[in-house]
N, C-alpha and C positions, 0 to 999 in steps of 0.2 A: 220802160226796164231795160231797153236795149241800149239807150243813152247812157243811163246808169252803169251798165255793165261795162260800156266802152270806157267810161270815165274812171271806173274803179279798177280795171284790170291793169292799167299800167303802173298802179301803185304797187301792184304785187310784181310786176314784172321787173321793176327797177332793182329792188333788192336782190332778185334772182340773178339779174345780170351783173350786180356788183359782186354778188358772192362767187360767181364763176370767175370774174376778173381777179378777185382777191386770191382765190383758190390756185389759178393758173400762175399768178404772180409769185405766190409762196412756192409753188411747185418749181417754177424758174429759179427762184432764189436759192431753193434747196439744191437743185442741180448745180447751180454755180458754187455754192458752198462746198458741195462734195468735190467739184473739180479743183477749186482752189485748195482745198484741204490735201488733196492727192498731190497737187503741184508742189505744195509747201513741203510736204512729207518727202517727195522725191529731191527736191532742192537741198532739204536737210541732210538727207542720206548721201547725197553727192559730196556735199560740203564736209561731212564727217570722213567720208572715204579719202577725200583729198587731204584732209588735215593729217589722217591717220598716216598717209603715205609720206607727208612732209615730215612728221614726227619720227618715223622709223630712221634708225642711224644709217648713214651713208657708209661708214666704216664699221666692219665687224670681223669677228674670227670664225672661219670654218674649217671644217675637216674635209680636205679634197686631195684626192691622188695620194692618200695614205699619209698625209702631213697636215699639219695646222697652216692656215694661211690668212693674212690680212686681206680682206676683200673689200673693194670699192663698188658702190651701188650708184650709178648716175641716175638722176631723176629722170633724164630724157630717154633712159635705156633701162627700164624697170625689169625686163626680162634677162637682162645680164649682169654678171659680176666680173670685176676685173682684179685679178691678183696684184697686190702691191708688195707684200712682203711674206717671206718664208722663214720665219725664226726657227732656229734650233736651239738645243739645250747647250748653252754656251758657258756655263758656270755661273758662279755668283748665286746659287741658290734658286735659280729661275728655271722652271721646265719649259719646254716649247710652248706648251699650251698656255701657260700662265703668261709668258712673254707676248704671245700672240694676242691675247685679249687685252693686255695692257697697252700695246702699241695701238691697236684698234681703237680702245678707249680714248687715248690721247689724241690721236689724229682726228677723231670725231669731235672732240673738245675744241681743238684749234680750228677745225674746217670753217665755222661761220665767220672767222676773221679774215679769210681768203689766203690758203696756202700758197707760199711762192717758191721757197727752196729749201732743199734738205742739205744740211751741213754737217761737219763735225766741229766740236768745240770741247771746251772744259768747263766743269762745274764742280766746286768743291774739292779740286784736285783731281777729278776723275774725268777720262775722255767720255764724252757722249755724243750721240747722233741726235741732232735737234731740227726744227724747222722754224723758218720766218714766215710771217703773215702780212697781208697788206695792212692790217690794223695795228700790228705790233712788230716792229723791227727786230726786237730781241729774239735771240734763238732759243726757243723753248724745247725742253728735252722730250725725247721719243723714246730713247732707252740709255742706259749706261753701259759703255763699252767695258766688258771684264777685264781686269788687269792681265798684261801681257799680250794683248791683242791689238793689232794696228786698227785704229778707229776708221779709217776710210776703207780700208779692205773689209773689215766687219760690215760697215754700213752697205757697201756694193754687193755683199755676199747675202744680206738680210733682204735688201731691196734690189735683189739681182735683175728683175724684170725692168725696173725703173732705170737702173745704172746702165744696163746695156742698151735700152731704146733711147735714152738720154744722149748717149755717144753715137748713135745711128748705127750701132752694132747688132747683129743677130745672135751673136754668141752670149753665153752667160759668164757672169764673175765667178772667179775662182772661189770655191767654198772652204777656204783655208784661212786660218787666224794666226799669222806669224809676223811678228814685227822685227824691226832691224836691230833690236836689242838682242836677239837670241841667235848671234853668231852669224858665220856665213850664209845661212839658209836665206836671210832676210833679203839680200839683193836678187837672189835666184827666184823668190818668190814674186818679188816686185816686178822683175823682168817677165815672168809669165803673165801676171796680172796686166801688165801694159800691152803685151801681145794681143790678150783676149779683149781687153775693154778699152785701150787706148788711154788709160790713166796710170799713172803711178801710184802705188800705195803710199799713203802719208800726203798725198797732195790735197789742197784745200777746195779743190773744185766742188761746186754745188751742184746737185741735181735739180733741174728746174722742174716744178711741180705742175705748172699751169697746163701744160700739154696733156697731162693724164687726169685732168679734172673736167668735169661738165661745165657748161655755160652757167648753170644755176649756183655752181660754186666758185665762180669767178675765173674758170679755166677756158681753154680754147678747144680742148677735146680731140686735137689732133692725133695724139697717141692712144685713143681709146679703140684699140684694135684687139681683135681674137678674144672677145669676152667668152665667160662660161655661163651655160645656161643655169638660172637661178634655181630652177626646179630640182636640179640634181644635187644641190648643195644642202649641207646640214648646218643651220646657221646655229651659233652657239650664244648663250646669254652671258655677257660680260659681269652682270651683277653677281654671279656665282663665284667670281674669282677675285673680288675685292677683299 
């Protein structure tokens, strides 16, 4: 009987050991599955967050310091915004708010092509402020200059931060729209603008945009200084103004 017991017992012990091994394997596999699932979920969440950041517009319109400003949001400095334009109500049926949103929308539309220069030009008989890009040498419209206003003076006033920084000046451009066609005041205004910004109104000098752009947007970032904290800003929805 003892021999029979000894020969019979291993037959029961083998399934028992096998069951333990299978159970342990399933437990390990289950733990690994949960770990992989958590890792996959974390990776998906991070990717979604990164995609959402990339999809957010770099240019938008914000209400800041009691006025509407076109702000630029560099990808490498998400906590800061940099004022590019301060549109005023300049006539032509455009309010400052509407012009701000439209300028921001157009700059954002052109941005993926690599912004290069901001110039003045003409389109359909109207003076315009426009930009060139790396992928498109044509100067695409940013806004139309109201009749009776000098295009370069208007551009420098709306984009006063860029105009003064591009000249290496700390002063701001004159916020006045007077062309040489309006009598003897034209040369006087031009003289004042020249003293403050180093440029004559009506000149064709372009504002170089790459220093004001992040490397992710094809810029050098050299002029990205004195940013405004994003948390203190109220970002407006441009879809409401189309």
